[in-house]
N, C-alpha and C positions, 0 to 999 in steps of 0.2 A: 424533523427533516428526513427526507427519503434518501436512500443510497445513491440513486441516480443524480440527484442534485449535488450531493457531496462530491461524487466522482467527477462531475462536470467542472466544478470549481477547482478541484485538484489538477485536472488535465490542463485547464486554462493557466494554472500557476506553474506548469512544467512537469508535474508528476505524472508522467505518461505510461509508465510500466505497471501493469496489473500483476502483482505478485500473489502467490499462495504461500501461506506460512506452513512450513513442514518441519516440525521439531525445532531445531536451532538454525534453520536455513530458510531462505526465501527462494521460491522457484518461479521462474517465468516460463509459462507454457508457449508463448510466441517464439521464444528463442531456444527453449529447452536448456536454459542455463540455471544453475543453482548457485546461490551466493550465501556466504556466512552471515548470519544475522548480526553478529558482533561488529561487522564492517560497516553497518548503517547507523546513522543518527536519526532519531525520531524528531521530525520537524513540527509535526502537528498531530493531534488526536481529536477526532470528532465523533460524536454519537449520531446514530441514525436508526430509523425504525424499518424493520423488515418483517413482514407477516405479523405485525403486532408485537414483535420482540425488539427490545432495544439492544443494539450491537454497536461496536466501535470500528472505526477505520483509521489507520495510521498512515500519514504521509512520511516517507523515509527517503533519505539520500545517502549516497556513498561517494566520497571523494576518491577512494581507492578504485572503485569500479566505474566511476563516472556515470552513474545512473540515478535517476529519481523516479519514485513510484509510490504505490500504495498497496495496502492489504487490509482485509477486514478480519475481525475475530470476535 
């Protein structure tokens, strides 16, 4: 499965924030907010192929921050 397909499904499911993993934090470039990774639950983890390399994407949510999103690693 390709990354675009995975992201489309996650957005349809309400995981709309595209995060960047930065050490022990999640960063949102759209809002310039940084969130503690420990404040999020991993709701789903899916593999995808990018440039022939298998990577993973995580769907995460935080009740504390009231946000749902995803990041790849």
